[in-house]
DSSP file (Angstrom, degrees, kcal/mol; ACC not computed):
  #  RESIDUE AA STRUCTURE BP1 BP2  ACC     N-H-->O    O-->H-N    N-H-->O    O-->H-N    TCO  KAPPA ALPHA  PHI   PSI    X-CA   Y-CA   Z-CA
    1    1 A M              0   0    0      0, 0.0     2,-0.4     0, 0.0    92,-0.0   0.000 360.0 360.0 360.0 118.6   30.4   28.0  153.1
    2    2 A A        -     0   0    0    115,-0.0     2,-0.4   116,-0.0   109,-0.1  -0.806 360.0-130.4 -95.7 136.8   32.7   24.9  153.8
    3    3 A A        -     0   0    0     -2,-0.4     2,-0.1   108,-0.2   108,-0.0  -0.723  20.6-134.7 -86.6 132.8   31.9   21.9  151.7
    4    4 A D     >  -     0   0    0     -2,-0.4     4,-2.4     1,-0.1     3,-0.3  -0.416  27.9-102.1 -85.3 169.6   31.5   18.6  153.7
    5    5 A R  H  > S+     0   0    0      1,-0.2     4,-3.3     2,-0.2     5,-0.2   0.879 123.1  55.8 -57.5 -41.6   33.0   15.3  152.7
    6    6 A E  H  > S+     0   0    0      1,-0.2     4,-2.9     2,-0.2    -1,-0.2   0.926 111.0  44.8 -51.7 -48.6   29.5   14.1  151.3
    7    7 A Q  H  > S+     0   0    0     -3,-0.3     4,-2.5     1,-0.2    -2,-0.2   0.903 113.0  49.6 -63.2 -40.8   29.4   17.2  149.1
    8    8 A Q  H  X S+     0   0    0     -4,-2.4     4,-2.4     2,-0.2    -2,-0.2   0.921 111.6  49.6 -64.9 -42.9   33.0   16.9  148.0
    9    9 A D  H  X S+     0   0    0     -4,-3.3     4,-3.1     1,-0.2    -2,-0.2   0.930 110.3  50.2 -60.8 -46.7   32.3   13.2  147.1
   10   10 A A  H  X S+     0   0    0     -4,-2.9     4,-2.4     2,-0.2    -2,-0.2   0.891 110.1  50.7 -61.0 -38.8   29.2   14.1  145.2
   11   11 A L  H  X S+     0   0    0     -4,-2.5     4,-2.5     2,-0.2     5,-0.3   0.970 111.7  49.0 -55.1 -56.2   31.2   16.8  143.2
   12   12 A L  H  X S+     0   0    0     -4,-2.4     4,-1.6     1,-0.3   122,-0.2   0.907 111.4  46.9 -56.8 -51.2   33.8   14.2  142.4
   13   13 A E  H  < S+     0   0    0     -4,-3.1    -1,-0.3     1,-0.2     3,-0.2   0.912 112.2  52.4 -59.2 -42.9   31.2   11.6  141.3
   14   14 A L  H >< S+     0   0    0     -4,-2.4     3,-1.9     1,-0.2    -2,-0.2   0.940 109.9  47.0 -58.1 -51.2   29.5   14.3  139.1
   15   15 A L  H 3< S+     0   0    0     -4,-2.5     3,-0.4     1,-0.3    -1,-0.2   0.740 110.0  56.1 -60.4 -26.7   32.8   15.2  137.5
   16   16 A N  T 3< S+     0   0    0     -4,-1.6    -1,-0.3    -5,-0.3    -2,-0.2   0.291  75.4  99.5 -91.0   7.6   33.5   11.5  136.9
   17   17 A T  S <  S+     0   0    0     -3,-1.9    11,-2.5     1,-0.2    12,-0.4   0.304  76.6  60.9 -82.2  15.6   30.2   10.9  135.0
   18   18 A T  S    S+     0   0    0     -3,-0.4    -1,-0.2     9,-0.2     9,-0.2  -0.406  73.6 163.2-132.3  65.6   32.0   11.0  131.6
   19   19 A P        -     0   0    0      0, 0.0     7,-3.3     0, 0.0     2,-0.5  -0.211  41.7-112.4 -76.0 167.7   34.6    8.2  131.8
   20   20 A V  E     -A   25   0A   0      5,-0.3     2,-0.5     3,-0.0     5,-0.2  -0.912  33.6-175.3 -97.1 125.6   36.4    6.7  128.9
   21   21 A V  E >  S-A   24   0A   0      3,-2.7     3,-1.4    -2,-0.5     0, 0.0  -0.974  70.9 -17.1-127.8 119.5   35.3    3.2  128.3
   22   22 A N  T 3  S-     0   0    0     -2,-0.5    -1,-0.1     1,-0.2     3,-0.1   0.857 130.0 -51.9  49.8  36.8   37.2    1.2  125.5
   23   23 A G  T 3  S+     0   0    0      1,-0.2     2,-0.4   107,-0.1    -1,-0.2   0.549 120.2 106.2  82.1   8.0   38.5    4.5  124.1
   24   24 A V  E <  S-A   21   0A   0     -3,-1.4    -3,-2.7     2,-0.0     2,-0.2  -0.982  70.6-122.1-128.3 131.9   35.1    6.1  123.9
   25   25 A V  E     -A   20   0A   0     -2,-0.4     2,-0.5    -5,-0.2    -5,-0.3  -0.497  29.2-158.0 -67.5 129.7   33.8    8.8  126.2
   26   26 A Q        -     0   0    0     -7,-3.3     2,-1.0    -2,-0.2     3,-0.1  -0.944  11.0-148.9-110.5 130.9   30.6    7.8  127.9
   27   27 A D    >   -     0   0    0     -2,-0.5     3,-2.1    -9,-0.2     4,-0.5  -0.765   8.6-171.9 -96.5  98.4   28.1   10.1  129.4
   28   28 A Q  T 3  S+     0   0    0    -11,-2.5    10,-0.2    -2,-1.0    -1,-0.2   0.601  87.4  52.8 -65.5  -9.5   26.5    8.5  132.3
   29   29 A L  T 3  S+     0   0    0    -12,-0.4    -1,-0.3     1,-0.1    26,-0.1   0.116  86.8  84.7-113.7  26.2   23.9   11.3  132.6
   30   30 A A  S <  S+     0   0    0     -3,-2.1    -2,-0.1     5,-0.0    -1,-0.1   0.729  76.0  74.4 -87.0 -35.1   22.8   11.1  128.9
   31   31 A D  S  > S-     0   0    0     -4,-0.5     4,-2.6     1,-0.1     5,-0.2  -0.726  80.0-142.2 -83.8 128.6   20.3    8.3  129.5
   32   32 A P  H  > S+     0   0    0      0, 0.0     4,-2.8     0, 0.0     5,-0.2   0.848  97.0  47.6 -56.8 -38.4   17.3    9.7  131.2
   33   33 A E  H  > S+     0   0    0      2,-0.2     4,-1.7     1,-0.2     5,-0.1   0.869 114.5  46.2 -70.3 -35.7   16.7    6.7  133.5
   34   34 A T  H  > S+     0   0    0     -3,-0.2     4,-2.7     2,-0.2     5,-0.2   0.939 113.6  51.0 -69.3 -48.6   20.3    6.5  134.6
   35   35 A A  H  X S+     0   0    0     -4,-2.6     4,-3.1     2,-0.2     5,-0.2   0.935 106.8  51.6 -52.9 -56.2   20.3   10.2  135.1
   36   36 A E  H  X S+     0   0    0     -4,-2.8     4,-2.4    -5,-0.2    -1,-0.2   0.903 112.4  48.3 -50.6 -44.3   17.2   10.2  137.3
   37   37 A A  H  X S+     0   0    0     -4,-1.7     4,-2.4     2,-0.2    -2,-0.2   0.912 112.3  47.1 -60.7 -45.0   18.7    7.5  139.5
   38   38 A W  H  X S+     0   0    0     -4,-2.7     4,-0.8     2,-0.2    -2,-0.2   0.937 114.8  47.4 -63.4 -45.5   22.0    9.3  139.8
   39   39 A Q  H  <>S+     0   0    0     -4,-3.1     5,-3.9     1,-0.2     3,-0.3   0.891 113.2  47.0 -58.2 -46.6   20.1   12.6  140.6
   40   40 A R  H ><5S+     0   0    0     -4,-2.4     3,-1.7    -5,-0.2    -1,-0.2   0.911 108.2  56.3 -67.9 -44.0   17.8   11.0  143.1
   41   41 A A  H 3<5S+     0   0    0     -4,-2.4    -1,-0.2     1,-0.3    -2,-0.2   0.722 110.5  46.9 -56.3 -24.0   20.8    9.1  144.8
   42   42 A H  T 3<5S-     0   0    0     -4,-0.8    -1,-0.3    -3,-0.3    -2,-0.2   0.166 130.9 -89.9-112.2  19.8   22.5   12.5  145.3
   43   43 A G  T < 5S+     0   0    0     -3,-1.7    -3,-0.2     1,-0.3    -2,-0.1   0.587  83.8 129.4  90.1  17.0   19.4   14.3  146.7
   44   44 A G      < -     0   0    0     -5,-3.9    -1,-0.3    -6,-0.2    57,-0.1  -0.340  66.4-118.2 -91.5 178.5   17.9   15.6  143.6
   45   45 A S        -     0   0    0     55,-0.2    -5,-0.1    -2,-0.1    -1,-0.1   0.722  41.7-127.8 -88.3 -19.6   14.4   15.4  142.2
   46   46 A G        +     0   0    0      1,-0.2   -10,-0.1   -11,-0.1    -6,-0.1   0.623  52.5 152.6  82.1  14.4   15.4   13.5  139.1
   47   47 A T     >  -     0   0    0      1,-0.1     4,-2.0   -11,-0.1    -1,-0.2  -0.339  55.5-125.0 -71.8 156.6   13.8   15.8  136.5
   48   48 A A  H  > S+     0   0    0      2,-0.2     4,-2.4     1,-0.2     5,-0.2   0.883 114.5  54.6 -70.3 -36.5   15.0   16.3  133.0
   49   49 A D  H  > S+     0   0    0      1,-0.2     4,-1.9     2,-0.2    -1,-0.2   0.893 109.1  47.9 -67.6 -36.3   15.2   20.1  133.7
   50   50 A E  H  > S+     0   0    0      2,-0.2     4,-2.6     1,-0.2    -1,-0.2   0.905 110.6  52.5 -65.9 -42.0   17.5   19.4  136.8
   51   51 A N  H  X S+     0   0    0     -4,-2.0     4,-3.2     2,-0.2     5,-0.2   0.921 106.3  52.8 -61.2 -47.8   19.6   17.1  134.7
   52   52 A R  H  X S+     0   0    0     -4,-2.4     4,-2.0     1,-0.2    -1,-0.2   0.897 111.4  45.3 -60.0 -37.9   20.1   19.7  132.0
   53   53 A H  H  X S+     0   0    0     -4,-1.9     4,-2.1    48,-0.2     5,-0.2   0.905 114.2  51.1 -70.4 -34.4   21.3   22.3  134.5
   54   54 A L  H  X S+     0   0    0     -4,-2.6     4,-2.9     1,-0.2    -2,-0.2   0.915 108.8  48.2 -66.6 -39.1   23.5   19.7  136.1
   55   55 A V  H  X S+     0   0    0     -4,-3.2     4,-2.6     2,-0.2     5,-0.2   0.915 111.5  51.5 -67.4 -41.6   25.1   18.5  132.9
   56   56 A Q  H  X S+     0   0    0     -4,-2.0     4,-2.1    -5,-0.2     5,-0.2   0.929 113.5  44.9 -53.8 -48.1   25.8   22.2  131.9
   57   57 A A  H  X S+     0   0    0     -4,-2.1     4,-3.0     1,-0.2     5,-0.2   0.943 114.0  49.7 -69.7 -46.5   27.4   22.8  135.3
   58   58 A R  H  X S+     0   0    0     -4,-2.9     4,-2.1    -5,-0.2    -1,-0.2   0.907 109.4  50.5 -60.4 -40.0   29.4   19.6  135.1
   59   59 A D  H  X S+     0   0    0     -4,-2.6     4,-1.6     2,-0.2    -1,-0.2   0.909 114.7  41.9 -67.5 -38.8   30.7   20.2  131.6
   60   60 A V  H  X S+     0   0    0     -4,-2.1     4,-2.3    -5,-0.2     5,-0.2   0.929 113.2  54.2 -74.2 -41.2   31.9   23.8  132.5
   61   61 A L  H  X S+     0   0    0     -4,-3.0     4,-2.4    -5,-0.2    -2,-0.2   0.869 105.8  53.3 -59.5 -33.7   33.3   22.5  135.9
   62   62 A Q  H  X S+     0   0    0     -4,-2.1     4,-1.6    -5,-0.2    -1,-0.2   0.913 111.9  45.5 -62.0 -41.5   35.4   19.8  134.1
   63   63 A E  H  X>S+     0   0    0     -4,-1.6     5,-1.9     2,-0.2     4,-0.9   0.861 113.7  49.1 -70.8 -34.8   36.9   22.5  131.8
   64   64 A V  H  <5S+     0   0    0     -4,-2.3     3,-0.2     4,-0.2    -2,-0.2   0.913 112.6  46.2 -66.4 -48.3   37.6   24.7  134.7
   65   65 A V  H  <5S+     0   0    0     -4,-2.4    -1,-0.2     1,-0.2    -2,-0.2   0.812 112.4  52.0 -63.0 -34.4   39.2   22.0  136.7
   66   66 A R  H  <5S-     0   0    0     -4,-1.6    -1,-0.2    -5,-0.2    -2,-0.2   0.685 114.9-119.9 -73.1 -23.6   41.3   20.9  133.6
   67   67 A G  T  <5S+     0   0    0     -4,-0.9    -3,-0.2    -3,-0.2    -2,-0.1   0.596  84.5 112.0  88.1   9.5   42.4   24.6  133.2
   68   68 A S  S   <S+     0   0    0     -5,-1.9    -4,-0.2    -6,-0.2    -5,-0.1   0.368  76.9  39.3 -92.0   1.2   40.9   25.1  129.8
   69   69 A R  S    S-     0   0    0     -6,-0.8    -2,-0.2    -5,-0.1    -1,-0.1  -0.982  87.3-114.8-149.8 142.5   38.3   27.6  130.9
   70   70 A P    >   -     0   0    0      0, 0.0     3,-1.6     0, 0.0     4,-0.1  -0.361  30.7-113.1 -77.6 163.5   38.6   30.4  133.5
   71   71 A A  G >  S+     0   0    0      1,-0.3     3,-2.1     2,-0.2     4,-0.2   0.743 112.0  77.0 -62.9 -26.4   36.5   30.1  136.7
   72   72 A T  G >  S+     0   0    0      1,-0.3     3,-1.8     2,-0.2    -1,-0.3   0.721  77.5  75.8 -57.8 -24.2   34.5   33.1  135.5
   73   73 A S  G <  S+     0   0    0     -3,-1.6    -1,-0.3     1,-0.3     4,-0.2   0.640  84.2  66.7 -62.1 -15.5   32.7   30.6  133.0
   74   74 A L  G X> S+     0   0    0     -3,-2.1     3,-1.0     1,-0.2     4,-0.9   0.557  72.1  94.1 -84.5  -5.5   30.8   29.3  135.9
   75   75 A A  H X> S+     0   0    0     -3,-1.8     3,-1.2     1,-0.2     4,-0.9   0.887  77.4  59.0 -58.1 -39.6   28.9   32.7  136.5
   76   76 A P  H 34 S+     0   0    0      0, 0.0     3,-0.5     0, 0.0    -1,-0.2   0.852  99.9  56.8 -56.4 -35.1   25.8   31.6  134.4
   77   77 A V  H <4 S+     0   0    0     -3,-1.0    -2,-0.2     1,-0.2    29,-0.1   0.797 113.9  40.0 -70.2 -24.5   25.2   28.6  136.6
   78   78 A L  H X< S+     0   0    0     -3,-1.2     3,-2.2    -4,-0.9    -1,-0.2   0.514  81.8 131.6-101.6  -5.8   25.0   31.1  139.7
   79   79 A E  T 3< S+     0   0    0     -4,-0.9     3,-0.1    -3,-0.5    -4,-0.0  -0.323  81.9   6.0 -57.0 121.2   23.1   33.9  138.0
   80   80 A G  T 3  S+     0   0    0      1,-0.3     2,-0.3    -2,-0.1    -1,-0.3   0.370  97.0 132.3  81.6   3.9   20.2   34.9  140.2
   81   81 A V    <   -     0   0    0     -3,-2.2     2,-0.3    17,-0.1    -1,-0.3  -0.617  33.0-174.1 -84.2 137.9   21.2   32.7  143.1
   82   82 A T  E     -B   97   0B   0     15,-1.9    15,-3.3    -2,-0.3     2,-0.4  -0.914  17.7-139.6-130.8 162.5   21.2   34.2  146.5
   83   83 A S  E     -B   96   0B   0     -2,-0.3    13,-0.2    13,-0.2    11,-0.0  -0.979  16.5-162.0-127.1 129.9   22.4   32.9  149.9
   84   84 A R  E     -B   95   0B   0     11,-2.7    11,-2.6    -2,-0.4     2,-0.2  -0.947  20.6-118.3-116.0 139.3   20.3   33.7  153.1
   85   85 A P  E     -B   94   0B   0      0, 0.0     2,-0.5     0, 0.0     9,-0.2  -0.507  21.8-163.0 -72.7 142.9   21.6   33.5  156.7
   86   86 A H  E     -B   93   0B   0      7,-3.0     7,-2.7    -2,-0.2     2,-0.5  -0.995   9.3-156.7-119.4 111.8   19.8   31.0  159.1
   87   87 A V  E     +B   92   0B   0     -2,-0.5     2,-0.2     5,-0.2     5,-0.2  -0.829  23.8 153.0-104.1 134.3   20.5   31.7  162.7
   88   88 A S  E >   -B   91   0B   0      3,-2.9     3,-1.5    -2,-0.5    -2,-0.0  -0.830  60.4 -87.1-143.1-178.9   20.1   28.9  165.2
   89   89 A S  T 3  S+     0   0    0      1,-0.3     3,-0.1    -2,-0.2    -2,-0.0   0.786 127.4  57.5 -63.8 -23.6   21.6   28.0  168.7
   90   90 A A  T 3  S-     0   0    0      1,-0.3     2,-0.3     3,-0.0    -1,-0.3   0.571 120.3-102.4 -85.2 -11.1   24.3   26.3  166.9
   91   91 A G  E <   -B   88   0B   0     -3,-1.5    -3,-2.9     2,-0.0     2,-0.5  -0.935  58.4 -25.3 128.8-145.9   25.3   29.5  165.0
   92   92 A V  E     +B   87   0B   0     -2,-0.3     2,-0.3    -5,-0.2    -5,-0.2  -0.890  52.4 177.9-111.4 127.1   24.9   31.0  161.6
   93   93 A A  E     -B   86   0B   0     -7,-2.7    -7,-3.0    -2,-0.5     2,-0.5  -0.908  22.3-132.1-122.2 155.1   24.3   28.8  158.5
   94   94 A W  E     -B   85   0B   0     -2,-0.3     2,-0.5    -9,-0.2   -11,-0.0  -0.922  14.0-154.9-113.3 142.1   23.7   30.0  155.0
   95   95 A D  E     -B   84   0B   0    -11,-2.6   -11,-2.7    -2,-0.5     2,-0.3  -0.908  16.6-128.1-109.6 126.0   21.0   28.7  152.8
   96   96 A L  E     -B   83   0B   0     -2,-0.5     2,-0.8   -13,-0.2   -13,-0.2  -0.578  15.2-155.0 -82.3 140.5   21.1   28.8  149.1
   97   97 A D  E     +B   82   0B   0    -15,-3.3   -15,-1.9    -2,-0.3     2,-0.3  -0.895  40.9 130.3-116.0 100.2   18.1   30.3  147.5
   98   98 A A        -     0   0    0     -2,-0.8     5,-0.1   -17,-0.2   -17,-0.1  -0.991  64.6 -83.9-148.9 156.2   17.8   28.9  144.0
   99   99 A R    >>  -     0   0    0     -2,-0.3     3,-2.1     1,-0.1     4,-0.5  -0.244  45.3-113.5 -60.0 147.2   15.1   27.3  141.9
  100  100 A K  G >4 S+     0   0    0      1,-0.3     3,-1.4     2,-0.2     4,-0.5   0.865 113.6  54.8 -50.3 -47.8   14.6   23.6  142.7
  101  101 A E  G 34 S+     0   0    0      1,-0.3    -1,-0.3     2,-0.1   -48,-0.2   0.653 113.5  42.6 -70.9 -13.3   15.7   22.4  139.2
  102  102 A R  G <> S+     0   0    0     -3,-2.1     4,-2.1     1,-0.1    -1,-0.3   0.427  85.3  94.3-111.8   7.7   19.0   24.3  139.6
  103  103 A R  H <X S+     0   0    0     -3,-1.4     4,-2.6    -4,-0.5     5,-0.2   0.864  85.1  49.1 -67.4 -41.3   19.9   23.5  143.1
  104  104 A M  H  > S+     0   0    0     -4,-0.5     4,-2.5     2,-0.2    -1,-0.2   0.922 112.5  48.4 -65.6 -39.5   22.2   20.5  142.4
  105  105 A A  H  > S+     0   0    0     -4,-0.2     4,-1.7     2,-0.2    -2,-0.2   0.932 114.3  46.1 -61.1 -46.4   24.0   22.4  139.7
  106  106 A V  H  X S+     0   0    0     -4,-2.1     4,-3.0     2,-0.2     5,-0.2   0.919 109.5  53.6 -57.3 -52.0   24.5   25.4  142.1
  107  107 A Q  H  X S+     0   0    0     -4,-2.6     4,-2.7     1,-0.2    -1,-0.2   0.882 106.6  54.0 -59.4 -42.5   25.6   23.2  144.9
  108  108 A A  H  X S+     0   0    0     -4,-2.5     4,-2.1     2,-0.2    -1,-0.2   0.911 109.4  47.2 -55.1 -44.8   28.3   21.6  142.7
  109  109 A V  H  X S+     0   0    0     -4,-1.7     4,-2.2     2,-0.2    -2,-0.2   0.897 112.5  50.2 -64.7 -44.1   29.7   24.9  141.8
  110  110 A M  H  X S+     0   0    0     -4,-3.0     4,-1.9     1,-0.2    -2,-0.2   0.882 109.8  50.4 -60.1 -35.8   29.6   25.9  145.5
  111  111 A T  H  X S+     0   0    0     -4,-2.7     4,-2.7    -5,-0.2     5,-0.2   0.946 108.4  51.2 -60.9 -50.2   31.4   22.9  146.5
  112  112 A W  H  X S+     0   0    0     -4,-2.1     4,-2.0     1,-0.2    -2,-0.2   0.908 111.0  49.6 -54.4 -43.1   34.0   23.4  143.9
  113  113 A S  H  X S+     0   0    0     -4,-2.2     4,-1.0     2,-0.2    -1,-0.2   0.851 110.6  49.7 -69.8 -33.5   34.6   27.0  145.2
  114  114 A A  H  X S+     0   0    0     -4,-1.9     4,-3.0     2,-0.2     5,-0.3   0.870 112.1  48.8 -75.4 -36.0   34.8   25.8  148.9
  115  115 A L  H  X S+     0   0    0     -4,-2.7     4,-2.4     2,-0.2     7,-0.2   0.864 105.5  57.1 -64.3 -36.5   37.4   23.1  147.8
  116  116 A Q  H  < S+     0   0    0     -4,-2.0    -1,-0.2    -5,-0.2    -2,-0.2   0.852 116.1  37.8 -65.0 -35.0   39.4   25.8  145.9
  117  117 A K  H  < S+     0   0    0     -4,-1.0    -2,-0.2     2,-0.2    -1,-0.2   0.943 125.1  33.8 -83.7 -48.6   39.6   27.7  149.2
  118  118 A A  H  < S+     0   0    0     -4,-3.0    -3,-0.2     1,-0.2    -2,-0.2   0.755 135.4  20.3 -81.0 -25.3   40.1   25.0  151.7
  119  119 A M  S >< S-     0   0    0     -4,-2.4     3,-1.9    -5,-0.3     4,-0.5  -0.400  79.9-164.4-144.2  62.8   42.1   22.5  149.6
  120  120 A P  T 3  S+     0   0    0      0, 0.0    -4,-0.1     0, 0.0    -3,-0.1  -0.123  73.4   4.9 -48.8 132.3   43.7   24.4  146.7
  121  121 A G  T 3  S+     0   0    0      2,-0.2    -5,-0.1     1,-0.1    16,-0.1   0.489  97.5 106.1  74.4  -1.6   45.0   22.2  143.9
  122  122 A R    <   +     0   0    0     -3,-1.9    15,-2.4    -7,-0.2     2,-0.8   0.674  65.6  69.3 -86.5 -21.5   43.7   18.9  145.3
  123  123 A L  E    S+C  136   0C   0     -4,-0.5    13,-0.2    13,-0.2    -2,-0.2  -0.871  73.9 134.7 -97.9 112.4   40.9   18.5  142.9
  124  124 A R  E     -C  135   0C   0     11,-1.9    11,-3.2    -2,-0.8     2,-0.2  -0.897  54.0 -81.8-146.5 168.4   42.5   17.8  139.6
  125  125 A P  E     -C  134   0C   0      0, 0.0     9,-0.3     0, 0.0     7,-0.1  -0.467  54.5 -92.6 -71.4 146.1   42.4   15.5  136.4
  126  126 A C        -     0   0    0      7,-2.6    20,-0.2    -2,-0.2     5,-0.2  -0.327  30.3-125.9 -55.9 138.8   43.9   12.3  136.4
  127  127 A A  S    S+     0   0    0     18,-3.2     2,-0.9    -3,-0.1    19,-0.1   0.611  87.0  96.6 -71.9  -8.6   47.5   12.3  135.1
  128  128 A N    >   -     0   0    0     17,-0.3     3,-2.7     1,-0.2     5,-0.1  -0.678  68.5-152.4 -78.0 107.5   46.6    9.7  132.5
  129  129 A A  T 3  S+     0   0    0     -2,-0.9    -1,-0.2     1,-0.3    -2,-0.1   0.678  93.4  53.6 -59.8 -13.8   46.0   11.6  129.3
  130  130 A E  T 3  S+     0   0    0   -110,-0.0     2,-0.3    -3,-0.0    -1,-0.3   0.476  96.6  82.4 -93.9   1.8   43.7    9.1  128.0
  131  131 A C    <   -     0   0    0     -3,-2.7    -5,-0.0    -5,-0.2     0, 0.0  -0.787  57.0-165.3-104.1 142.4   41.5    9.1  131.1
  132  132 A R        +     0   0    0     -2,-0.3  -114,-0.2  -116,-0.1     2,-0.1   0.227  52.4 110.8-109.7  11.7   38.8   11.8  131.7
  133  133 A R        -     0   0    0     -5,-0.1    -7,-2.6  -116,-0.1     2,-0.3  -0.402  55.5-137.7 -87.5 167.9   38.3   11.2  135.4
  134  134 A F  E     -C  125   0C   0     -9,-0.3     2,-0.3  -122,-0.2    -2,-0.1  -0.788   8.7-153.6-119.9 153.8   39.1   13.5  138.2
  135  135 A L  E     -C  124   0C   0    -11,-3.2   -11,-1.9    -2,-0.3     2,-0.6  -0.954  10.6-149.5-129.2 157.1   40.6   12.9  141.7
  136  136 A L  E     -C  123   0C   0     -2,-0.3     2,-0.7   -13,-0.2   -13,-0.2  -0.959  21.7-149.6-120.2 106.6   40.4   14.8  145.1
  137  137 A D        +     0   0    0    -15,-2.4    -2,-0.0    -2,-0.6   -14,-0.0  -0.733  26.7 167.0 -84.0 111.0   43.8   14.2  146.9
  138  138 A R        +     0   0    0     -2,-0.7    -1,-0.2   -16,-0.0   -16,-0.0   0.328  40.5 117.9-101.6   0.8   43.1   14.2  150.7
  139  139 A S  S    S-     0   0    0      1,-0.1     3,-0.2     2,-0.0     5,-0.1  -0.312  72.5-122.7 -68.3 155.6   46.6   12.8  151.4
  140  140 A K  S    S+     0   0    0      1,-0.2    -1,-0.1     2,-0.1    -3,-0.0   0.948 110.7  48.3 -55.6 -50.3   49.1   14.8  153.4
  141  141 A P  S    S-     0   0    0      0, 0.0    -1,-0.2     0, 0.0    -2,-0.0   0.726  94.0-144.4 -71.4 -20.2   51.8   14.9  150.8
  142  142 A N        +     0   0    0     -3,-0.2    -2,-0.1     1,-0.1    -5,-0.1   0.960  60.5 124.6  63.0  55.1   49.3   15.9  148.0
  143  143 A K        +     0   0    0      0, 0.0     2,-0.2     0, 0.0    -1,-0.1   0.152  24.2 132.2-127.3  13.1   51.2   13.8  145.4
  144  144 A A        +     0   0    0      1,-0.2    -7,-0.1    -5,-0.1    -9,-0.1  -0.529  24.4 172.7 -72.4 140.4   48.4   11.6  144.1
  145  145 A R        +     0   0    0     -2,-0.2   -18,-3.2     1,-0.1     2,-0.3   0.616  50.8  63.6-118.9 -24.3   48.4   11.4  140.2
  146  146 A W        -     0   0    0    -20,-0.2     3,-0.2   -19,-0.1    -1,-0.1  -0.804  67.8-136.0-120.1 149.4   45.8    8.9  139.2
  147  147 A C  S    S+     0   0    0     -2,-0.3     2,-0.4     1,-0.3    -1,-0.1   0.889 103.2   9.4 -64.9 -36.8   42.0    8.6  139.6
  148  148 A S      > -     0   0    0      1,-0.1     5,-2.1    -3,-0.1    -1,-0.3  -0.981  59.6-156.8-143.9 127.6   42.6    4.9  140.6
  149  149 A M  I   >S+     0   0    0     -2,-0.4     5,-1.9     3,-0.2     6,-0.1   0.826  98.8  59.6 -76.4 -28.4   45.9    3.3  141.3
  150  150 A A  I   5S+     0   0    0      3,-0.2    -1,-0.2     4,-0.1    -3,-0.0   0.769 123.1  17.4 -65.5 -23.5   44.3    0.0  140.4
  151  151 A V  I  >5S+     0   0    0     -3,-0.1     4,-2.7     3,-0.1     5,-0.2   0.628 138.4  20.4-110.9 -83.7   43.4    1.2  136.9
  152  152 A C  I  >5S+     0   0    0      1,-0.2     4,-2.6    -4,-0.2     5,-0.2   0.883 121.7  54.6 -60.2 -39.6   45.3    4.2  135.7
  153  153 A G  I  ><S+     0   0    0     -5,-2.1     4,-2.4     1,-0.2    -1,-0.2   0.932 113.9  40.6 -57.9 -51.9   48.2    4.0  138.1
  154  154 A N  H  ><S+     0   0    0     -5,-1.9     4,-3.0     2,-0.2    -1,-0.2   0.903 115.5  52.1 -58.7 -45.8   49.1    0.4  137.1
  155  155 A R  H  X S+     0   0    0     -4,-2.7     4,-2.2     2,-0.2    -2,-0.2   0.900 112.9  44.1 -53.7 -47.4   48.5    1.1  133.5
  156  156 A M  H  X S+     0   0    0     -4,-2.6     4,-2.4    -5,-0.2     5,-0.2   0.923 115.8  46.5 -71.3 -49.5   50.7    4.1  133.4
  157  157 A K  H  X S+     0   0    0     -4,-2.4     4,-1.9    -5,-0.2    -2,-0.2   0.869 111.9  51.2 -61.5 -37.8   53.5    2.4  135.5
  158  158 A A  H  X S+     0   0    0     -4,-3.0     4,-2.4     2,-0.2     5,-0.2   0.967 111.8  50.0 -63.5 -44.7   53.3   -0.8  133.2
  159  159 A R  H  X S+     0   0    0     -4,-2.2     4,-2.1     1,-0.3    -2,-0.2   0.899 111.8  45.0 -59.1 -42.2   53.6    1.5  130.2
  160  160 A R  H  X S+     0   0    0     -4,-2.4     4,-2.2     1,-0.2    -1,-0.3   0.849 113.9  50.3 -74.5 -31.4   56.6    3.4  131.5
  161  161 A H  H  X S+     0   0    0     -4,-1.9     4,-2.4     2,-0.2    -1,-0.2   0.873 110.2  50.1 -69.9 -38.2   58.2    0.1  132.5
  162  162 A Y  H  X S+     0   0    0     -4,-2.4     4,-1.8     2,-0.2    -2,-0.2   0.874 112.8  47.4 -70.9 -43.5   57.5   -1.4  129.0
  163  163 A Q  H  X S+     0   0    0     -4,-2.1     4,-2.6    -5,-0.2     5,-0.2   0.931 111.1  51.1 -65.8 -46.1   59.2    1.7  127.4
  164  164 A R  H  X S+     0   0    0     -4,-2.2     4,-3.2     2,-0.2    -2,-0.2   0.966 112.9  44.2 -57.1 -58.4   62.2    1.6  129.7
  165  165 A T  H  X S+     0   0    0     -4,-2.4     4,-2.3     1,-0.3    -1,-0.2   0.818 115.6  50.4 -65.9 -33.4   62.9   -2.1  129.0
  166  166 A R  H  X S+     0   0    0     -4,-1.8     4,-1.8     2,-0.2    -1,-0.3   0.903 111.0  46.6 -60.0 -47.1   62.3   -1.5  125.3
  167  167 A N  H  X S+     0   0    0     -4,-2.6     4,-1.0     2,-0.2    -2,-0.2   0.873 112.5  49.9 -64.4 -43.6   64.6    1.4  125.2
  168  168 A D  H >< S+     0   0    0     -4,-3.2     3,-1.4    -5,-0.2    -2,-0.2   0.968 109.2  52.7 -59.7 -47.1   67.3   -0.6  127.2
  169  169 A A  H 3< S+     0   0    0     -4,-2.3    -2,-0.2     1,-0.3    -1,-0.2   0.880 107.4  53.9 -61.2 -39.4   67.0   -3.6  124.8
  170  170 A A  H 3<        0   0    0     -4,-1.8    -1,-0.3     1,-0.3    -2,-0.2   0.701 360.0 360.0 -71.8 -12.9   67.5   -1.2  121.8
  171  171 A E    <<        0   0    0     -3,-1.4    -1,-0.3    -4,-1.0    -2,-0.2   0.483 360.0 360.0 -84.0 360.0   70.7    0.2  123.1
């Protein structure tokens, strides 16, 4: 199953629902109304049960992408899920068979898996240790380091410049 760009973007948005704001981690899926709107905007039903599964999958996916947990930690998200072939004039497509409230979580894991195969190492955490966001590097050289050049990139470059000028002045 190849993940399309829309699915990739949805996965990245899901991973980035726990940003650091003023030094404090914010969970954008913790508020029921905000979570419902997020889920509906991404093709979900917006139920609390769906959100519970989605948050569990997100939390494990974040740790797997950061390298602090093995990919096998995702197995519970996929437990009992099957995939069935659907044949049409366009060819064979595979349809996920999972309970409705688990579909978004399962799709997130399946998209992560497809990205691992098609674009290994391109989904990664921001290089800013104070940031909890992730990036998907689609550039040819695969050298992106920051979730956002406007935020983390400039902040980290300014910090390095300040440290260099301060060290030069101390010498």
